C-alpha positions as CSV (number, residue, x, y, z in Angstrom):
1,M,161.8,34.3,-19.1
2,K,161.7,35.5,-22.5
3,L,159.9,33.8,-25.1
4,H,161.2,33.4,-28.7
5,R,160.2,36.6,-30.5
6,I,158.3,36.3,-33.6
7,V,159.4,39.1,-36.4
8,I,156.9,39.5,-39.3
9,V,158.3,41.7,-42.4
10,P,156.9,44.1,-43.3
11,G,154.3,43.8,-40.9
12,A,156.5,44.6,-37.6
13,L,160.0,45.7,-38.1
14,L,161.7,44.7,-34.9
15,G,165.2,45.6,-35.6
16,L,166.6,42.9,-37.5
17,V,169.4,43.9,-40.3
18,Y,168.6,42.2,-43.3
19,V,171.2,39.5,-44.8
20,V,171.5,40.0,-48.8
21,G,172.8,36.9,-50.0
22,Y,172.7,35.1,-47.1
23,L,172.8,31.5,-48.9
24,E,175.5,32.8,-51.1
25,L,177.7,34.2,-48.6
26,L,177.0,30.8,-47.0
27,R,178.1,29.2,-50.5
28,R,181.5,31.4,-50.6
29,H,182.5,30.3,-47.0
30,T,181.8,26.5,-46.7
31,N,182.9,23.8,-48.8
32,V,179.8,22.3,-49.8
33,Q,180.0,20.2,-52.4
34,E,177.2,21.4,-55.4
35,C,174.5,18.7,-55.9
36,E,172.9,17.8,-59.3
37,H,169.6,18.9,-59.4
38,R,167.1,16.1,-58.9
39,D,164.6,15.1,-60.9
40,T,163.2,12.0,-59.0
41,E,160.2,13.9,-57.3
42,H,158.9,15.3,-60.4
43,T,159.2,12.4,-62.4
44,A,157.0,11.0,-59.2
45,V,154.6,14.0,-59.5
46,M,154.0,12.9,-63.5
47,Q,153.0,9.5,-62.9
48,R,150.3,10.3,-60.2
49,K,147.2,11.8,-61.5
50,K,145.3,15.3,-61.2
51,L,142.9,15.7,-58.8
52,N,139.8,17.5,-59.9
53,D,136.4,18.7,-58.2
54,E,134.4,15.6,-58.4
55,Q,136.9,13.7,-56.3
56,L,136.9,16.7,-53.9
57,V,133.8,18.5,-53.8
58,S,130.6,17.0,-52.6
59,S,127.2,18.0,-54.2
60,T,125.2,17.4,-51.0
61,N,126.4,17.9,-47.4
62,Y,127.2,14.8,-45.4
63,E,127.1,14.6,-41.6
64,T,130.1,15.0,-39.1
65,E,130.5,14.0,-35.6
66,V,129.7,17.3,-33.8
67,N,129.4,15.8,-30.2
68,Q,133.0,14.6,-29.9
69,L,134.2,17.8,-30.8
70,V,132.0,19.8,-28.9
71,D,133.8,17.8,-26.2
72,I,137.1,18.7,-27.4
73,F,136.5,22.3,-27.2
74,R,135.1,22.7,-23.8
75,E,138.4,20.5,-22.6
76,K,140.7,23.0,-24.6
77,V,138.9,26.2,-23.1
78,A,139.1,24.5,-19.3
79,T,142.9,23.5,-19.4
80,L,143.8,27.0,-20.8
81,K,141.6,28.7,-18.3
82,K,142.9,26.4,-15.4
83,K,146.7,27.2,-16.4
84,H,145.9,31.2,-16.7
85,I,146.5,31.2,-20.4
86,W,142.7,32.1,-21.2
87,S,142.0,35.6,-21.5
88,E,138.7,37.2,-22.3
89,L,138.4,39.6,-25.2
90,H,138.8,43.7,-24.1
91,P,135.5,45.2,-23.8
92,F,134.2,47.9,-26.7
93,P,131.4,50.5,-26.4
94,R,128.3,49.7,-28.4
95,C,128.3,51.0,-32.0
96,T,126.1,54.2,-32.0
97,G,126.1,54.5,-36.4
98,K,127.9,57.9,-35.3
99,E,131.9,56.2,-36.1
100,K,133.7,58.2,-38.9
101,K,136.8,55.8,-38.9
102,A,137.2,52.6,-40.6
103,L,139.8,51.6,-37.5
104,D,137.2,52.8,-34.6
105,M,136.2,49.4,-33.0
106,C,132.9,49.3,-31.0
107,N,130.6,46.4,-30.5
108,D,127.6,46.0,-32.9
109,T,126.0,42.6,-32.2
110,A,122.5,44.6,-31.3
111,A,122.1,45.2,-35.2
112,C,122.6,41.6,-36.2
113,K,119.1,39.6,-36.6
114,N,120.1,36.7,-35.0
115,P,121.8,36.0,-32.0
116,L,125.5,34.5,-31.9
117,P,125.3,31.0,-30.5
118,A,127.9,30.3,-27.7
119,A,131.1,29.1,-28.9
120,D,130.7,25.6,-27.2
121,S,127.5,24.9,-28.4
122,L,126.6,22.3,-31.0
123,E,125.6,25.2,-33.3
124,N,128.5,26.7,-33.2
125,I,130.5,24.2,-34.0
126,R,128.2,22.7,-36.7
127,N,128.9,26.2,-38.1
128,I,132.5,25.9,-37.9
129,L,132.7,22.4,-39.6
130,T,130.2,24.1,-42.5
131,P,133.4,24.1,-45.4
132,V,134.0,20.0,-43.9
133,T,130.5,18.7,-44.6
134,K,130.7,20.1,-48.1
135,L,133.9,17.8,-49.4
136,Q,133.8,14.4,-50.5
137,E,134.7,11.7,-47.7
138,G,138.0,11.2,-47.9
139,A,138.9,14.7,-49.7
140,L,141.3,15.9,-47.1
141,G,143.6,12.6,-47.3
142,R,143.8,12.8,-51.1
143,I,144.6,16.3,-51.0
144,K,147.6,15.5,-48.7
145,D,148.4,12.6,-50.6
146,V,149.3,14.9,-53.5
147,F,152.4,15.9,-51.7
148,N,153.4,12.6,-50.9
149,I,155.1,13.3,-47.3
150,Q,157.1,10.1,-46.3
151,E,159.0,10.7,-43.4
152,R,158.6,11.8,-39.6
153,R,160.0,14.4,-37.7
154,K,159.3,16.0,-34.2
155,Y,159.6,19.4,-35.9
156,A,158.5,20.2,-39.4
157,F,159.9,23.9,-40.3
158,V,157.8,24.5,-43.7
159,T,158.1,27.7,-46.4
160,A,157.6,28.4,-50.0
161,A,158.4,31.2,-52.4
162,S,158.8,32.6,-55.7
163,A,161.6,33.5,-57.8
164,D,160.5,37.3,-56.6
165,H,160.6,36.4,-52.7
166,F,163.7,34.3,-52.7
167,D,166.0,37.2,-51.3
168,E,163.4,38.0,-48.9
169,S,163.1,34.2,-47.4
170,Q,167.1,34.4,-47.0
171,E,166.7,36.4,-43.8
172,M,164.3,33.9,-42.8
173,I,166.3,31.4,-42.9
174,M,169.4,33.0,-41.2
175,T,167.4,33.7,-38.7
176,L,166.3,29.8,-38.4
177,D,169.9,29.0,-38.5
178,K,171.1,31.5,-35.9
179,Y,168.2,31.3,-33.1
180,I,166.5,27.5,-33.8
181,F,167.9,24.9,-35.6
182,P,171.0,24.8,-33.3
183,H,168.9,23.9,-30.3
184,L,166.8,21.6,-32.0
185,S,167.4,17.8,-33.3
186,N,164.8,15.2,-35.5
187,Y,163.4,17.9,-37.4
188,S,163.3,18.9,-41.4
189,F,163.1,22.0,-43.3
190,Y,160.8,22.2,-46.6
191,Y,161.3,24.7,-49.0
192,Y,158.5,25.0,-51.6
193,D,159.4,26.2,-55.1
194,M,156.6,28.0,-56.7
195,G,158.5,29.5,-59.2
196,L,162.6,29.7,-58.4
197,N,164.8,30.3,-61.0
198,R,167.8,27.8,-61.5
199,S,170.5,30.0,-59.8
200,Q,168.0,29.9,-56.8
201,V,167.5,26.1,-57.2
202,K,171.1,25.9,-57.0
203,L,171.8,28.0,-53.8
204,L,169.2,26.3,-51.5
205,Q,170.7,22.7,-53.0
206,Q,173.9,24.4,-52.0
207,Y,172.5,25.1,-48.2
208,G,172.1,21.7,-47.8
209,R,170.1,21.6,-45.2
210,A,166.3,22.4,-47.1
211,E,165.0,20.0,-48.8
212,I,163.6,21.5,-51.9
213,K,159.8,20.5,-53.2
214,R,157.9,21.3,-56.3
215,Y,154.7,22.8,-55.7
216,P,152.5,20.3,-56.8
217,F,150.2,22.9,-59.2
218,D,149.9,20.3,-61.5
219,L,148.4,17.8,-59.3
220,L,145.3,20.5,-57.8
221,P,142.5,21.7,-59.3
222,D,143.7,24.8,-61.6
223,R,142.4,27.5,-58.9
224,F,145.3,26.6,-56.5
225,S,147.7,28.1,-59.0
226,Y,146.2,31.6,-58.4
227,L,148.3,32.4,-55.3
228,K,146.5,35.4,-54.0
229,C,143.6,33.4,-52.9
230,Y,146.1,31.8,-50.8
231,T,144.3,28.4,-51.4
232,W,147.7,26.9,-51.5
233,K,148.9,27.6,-47.8
234,P,146.5,25.5,-46.2
235,V,146.9,22.6,-48.3
236,V,150.8,22.3,-47.8
237,I,150.6,22.8,-44.0
238,Q,148.3,20.1,-44.0
239,A,150.3,17.8,-45.8
240,H,153.0,18.1,-43.2
241,F,151.2,18.4,-39.9
242,D,150.5,14.7,-39.3
243,H,153.8,13.7,-39.9
244,A,155.4,16.3,-37.2
245,E,154.7,16.9,-33.3
246,Y,155.3,20.6,-34.3
247,T,154.7,21.9,-37.4
248,F,156.0,25.2,-38.6
249,W,154.7,27.2,-41.2
250,L,156.9,30.6,-42.4
251,D,156.7,32.8,-44.9
252,A,159.5,34.7,-46.5
253,S,158.6,37.4,-44.6
254,G,158.6,35.7,-41.2
255,R,161.4,36.2,-38.8
256,F,162.7,34.4,-35.3
257,D,164.4,36.5,-32.7
258,K,166.3,35.0,-29.5
259,G,164.8,33.8,-26.7
260,N,163.3,30.9,-24.7
261,L,162.7,27.9,-26.8
262,R,161.0,25.8,-24.1
263,E,158.4,27.9,-22.9
264,M,157.6,28.7,-26.6
265,F,156.8,24.9,-27.5
266,D,155.3,24.8,-23.6
267,L,152.7,27.3,-24.6
268,L,152.3,26.0,-28.3
269,K,151.5,22.4,-26.9
270,E,148.9,23.9,-24.3
271,T,147.2,26.1,-27.0
272,G,147.7,24.2,-30.2
273,V,148.2,26.7,-32.3
274,L,149.7,30.2,-32.2
275,L,149.9,33.2,-34.2
276,S,150.9,36.6,-35.0
277,P,148.3,39.1,-34.2
278,W,147.7,42.3,-36.0
279,P,146.1,44.3,-33.5
280,K,144.6,47.0,-35.6
281,Y,142.9,46.2,-38.7
282,P,138.7,45.3,-38.2
283,F,138.2,41.4,-39.6
284,A,134.7,41.9,-39.9
285,Q,135.4,44.8,-42.8
286,H,138.1,42.9,-44.6
287,C,136.2,39.5,-44.9
288,S,133.5,39.5,-47.4
289,K,130.0,38.9,-46.6
290,H,129.6,35.8,-48.7
291,M,131.8,34.2,-46.2
292,F,129.9,34.8,-43.2
293,S,127.0,33.9,-44.8
294,Y,128.8,30.6,-45.7
295,F,129.3,30.1,-41.9
296,N,125.7,30.9,-41.2
297,T,126.5,33.8,-39.0
298,E,126.8,37.7,-39.8
299,A,129.0,40.2,-39.8
300,C,128.1,42.4,-36.9
301,H,128.9,39.9,-34.2
302,F,132.8,40.1,-34.9
303,S,132.8,44.0,-34.8
304,V,135.1,43.4,-32.1
305,Y,137.9,41.1,-33.7
306,H,141.1,42.2,-35.3
307,E,142.6,40.4,-37.9
308,S,145.7,38.0,-37.0
309,E,148.9,37.5,-39.4
310,A,149.3,34.5,-41.3
311,N,152.8,35.1,-42.1
312,V,154.4,32.8,-39.3
313,I,151.5,29.8,-38.0
314,M,152.9,27.3,-35.3
315,L,151.0,24.1,-34.5
316,H,151.0,21.5,-31.9
317,N,149.8,17.8,-33.4
318,Q,146.9,16.9,-31.3
319,P,143.1,16.5,-32.0
320,F,141.9,20.0,-30.9
321,T,144.1,21.4,-33.4
322,R,143.7,18.5,-36.5
323,R,139.5,18.7,-36.5
324,L,138.6,22.2,-35.2
325,I,141.2,24.1,-36.9
326,M,143.1,22.5,-39.7
327,D,140.5,20.3,-41.2
328,P,138.1,23.2,-41.4
329,W,141.0,26.0,-42.6
330,V,141.9,23.0,-45.3
331,S,138.0,22.4,-46.2
332,R,137.9,26.1,-46.7
333,A,140.6,26.2,-49.3
334,V,139.2,23.0,-51.1
335,D,135.6,24.4,-51.6
336,P,135.4,26.7,-54.7
337,N,132.6,28.4,-53.2
338,C,134.5,29.3,-49.8
339,L,138.0,31.2,-49.5
340,C,138.4,32.1,-53.5
341,H,134.4,32.2,-53.8
342,P,132.9,33.7,-57.1
343,G,133.8,37.7,-57.1
344,A,136.5,37.3,-54.0
345,T,139.1,38.4,-56.5
346,D,137.1,41.2,-57.2
347,L,137.6,42.5,-53.5
348,F,141.0,42.3,-52.9
349,S,141.3,46.3,-53.3
350,C,140.6,47.5,-49.6
351,N,139.4,51.6,-49.3
352,F,140.4,52.2,-45.5
353,S,138.8,55.3,-46.0
354,I,135.2,54.3,-45.5
355,R,133.6,52.1,-42.4
356,K,131.9,49.0,-44.4
357,Y,131.2,45.4,-43.6
358,G,132.7,43.3,-46.0
359,K,134.4,46.1,-47.9
360,C,137.3,44.1,-49.2
361,H,138.5,40.3,-48.8
362,R,141.9,40.8,-47.7
363,S,144.4,41.3,-50.3
364,P,148.2,42.1,-48.2
365,W,149.7,44.3,-51.0
366,L,147.0,46.3,-51.6
367,E,146.3,47.0,-48.1
368,L,149.9,47.8,-47.4
369,L,149.6,51.1,-50.0
370,Q,146.0,51.9,-47.8
371,M,148.2,51.2,-44.9
372,S,150.5,54.3,-45.6
373,D,150.7,57.7,-44.4
374,M,151.9,58.6,-47.9
375,A,149.7,61.1,-50.2
376,K,148.5,58.7,-52.8
377,A,150.6,61.1,-55.5
378,T,153.4,59.5,-54.1
379,W,152.6,56.1,-55.1
380,L,153.0,57.1,-58.5
381,V,156.4,58.8,-58.0
382,L,158.0,55.7,-56.1
383,P,158.1,53.0,-59.1
384,Q,160.1,55.2,-60.9
385,M,162.8,54.9,-58.4
386,T,163.3,51.4,-59.3
387,D,166.6,48.9,-59.6
388,M,167.6,48.4,-56.4
389,P,167.1,44.7,-54.9
390,K,164.1,44.1,-52.5
391,A,166.2,42.4,-50.1
392,T,167.8,45.9,-49.3
393,W,164.6,48.0,-48.8
394,L,164.4,46.2,-45.9
395,V,167.7,47.7,-44.6
396,L,166.5,50.8,-45.5
397,L,163.0,50.2,-43.4
398,Q,164.7,49.1,-40.4
399,M,167.0,52.0,-40.4
400,S,164.9,54.4,-41.2
401,D,163.2,56.9,-38.8
402,M,160.2,57.4,-41.2
403,P,156.7,56.0,-39.9
404,K,157.1,52.4,-40.9
405,A,153.8,52.4,-42.3
406,T,155.2,54.7,-45.0
407,W,158.3,52.3,-45.7
408,L,155.2,49.3,-46.0
409,V,155.2,50.8,-49.6
410,L,158.5,50.9,-50.5
411,L,158.7,47.3,-50.1
412,Q,156.5,46.6,-53.3
413,M,159.7,48.4,-55.1
414,S,162.4,46.8,-56.8
415,D,165.7,47.5,-58.5
416,M,167.0,51.1,-57.6
417,P,169.6,52.8,-59.5
418,K,172.4,52.5,-56.8
419,A,173.3,56.3,-58.1
420,T,169.7,57.1,-56.3
421,W,171.1,55.6,-53.0
422,L,172.1,58.9,-51.6
423,V,168.6,60.2,-52.1
424,L,167.4,57.3,-50.1
425,L,169.7,58.0,-47.2
426,Q,168.8,61.4,-46.8
427,M,165.1,60.7,-46.8
428,T,165.5,58.5,-44.2
429,D,166.9,60.5,-41.5
430,M,168.9,57.3,-40.2
431,P,172.4,57.8,-38.4
432,K,175.0,58.6,-40.6
433,A,177.5,55.9,-39.2
434,T,175.1,53.3,-40.6
435,W,175.6,54.4,-44.0
436,L,178.7,52.3,-44.1
437,V,176.4,49.2,-43.4
438,L,174.3,49.7,-46.7
439,L,177.8,51.0,-48.8
440,Q,178.9,47.4,-47.8
441,M,175.9,45.6,-48.9
442,S,175.9,47.5,-51.8
443,D,177.4,46.1,-55.8
444,M,178.7,49.8,-56.2
445,P,182.8,49.9,-56.7
446,K,184.7,50.7,-53.4
447,A,186.0,53.7,-55.1
448,T,183.0,55.4,-54.8
449,W,182.6,55.0,-51.2
450,L,184.3,58.0,-50.5
451,V,182.3,60.5,-52.3
452,L,179.1,59.0,-50.4
453,L,181.1,59.0,-47.2
454,Q,182.5,62.2,-47.5
455,M,179.0,63.7,-47.9
456,S,177.6,62.1,-44.9
457,G,179.6,64.4,-42.5
458,M,180.5,60.9,-40.4
459,P,183.7,61.3,-38.2
460,K,186.7,59.6,-39.6
461,A,187.4,57.9,-36.2
462,P,184.4,55.0,-36.5
463,L,185.9,54.2,-39.9
């Protein structure tokens, strides 16, 4: 049986055609009554008081029950092994110090000063819980209360976007409508407004299936408003986690494809959490040294691990997920000395030409530039080709024969004049027959189509 495939854009382009203006198309072809903008939530937010660090962060560490969590961890591992879901890490050769390429993986544990404790040991579980011990007792509950989630559902789908990612999120919504929602009942879809404009909010209201909520930045410490640190993400996921059996986080770039829903949910129930892997980029090089020190460990112990993407996160509500994944993750975001620690913003730029632990602290857009096969000089040319909606770039990405890594850079461009479409089409090496799809999605007068079609050399019969 085939599981539902998760498609990440731009992380993995798997052939989905981007639908520009999906919500606008729904508005045009359905008799949805237009809703008035509801300010009741905003009023309720204004009545609640802003949290400060004195309510969240403790000046002294407090002890948490570790023995019980060790038992939960061991039970989970035993279950996964029994059901043949557990897999061992692929062995890597020992590091020699002569490795040149940044992406060459090797086992560097011999260089570590201290041994890595066993995964199911009290010491390791205590290290995992480090951020939890640095918070005030009840801090996680106070953070969750800020979001004021009342209803309970079996399935909760949660996303968030600002105005510049709204178009991209429409295909995410389309894949939910096509592949997921028709097969479920008792679900909710939450869309957090992180800076949408009025017309975008209006389209979401007319869509009718999403509960639109303002992200409560004004009730959280100011550092949560710095979006590039991503401290805002785990706290909003946690807010919904205890109100659903299954919680799904989707970035605007997340996609579902068709597959077997039952198998996906069964697997998620066994594992507790599913992420989309990124089996190429070295975790130890892309995480700051401060983070390893914070968790009482060393980067060399993690030399054989790749990154995982957080574009799509699937969670099942069970003690393992809540206590050993969500609580530590949310606590990392709340502690100002962890996920967005002092100096973290200076490490957003990542140099892929050097091999060094802690050389950067995960800034996705800058990394996309480094990942490309383009000469850096080309990066300066691309911004000059502005004025195509970002949504349109995704169509070009998925239809081109260019290396996908190169196109990751193009995703950052926007608003290209329609007159330059022909240049792009010629660059893509895409089958000429697919030009018509792009033309249909453009705003150019249809009278100008003939010029482009004549230049394409496309047989007239298919038209």
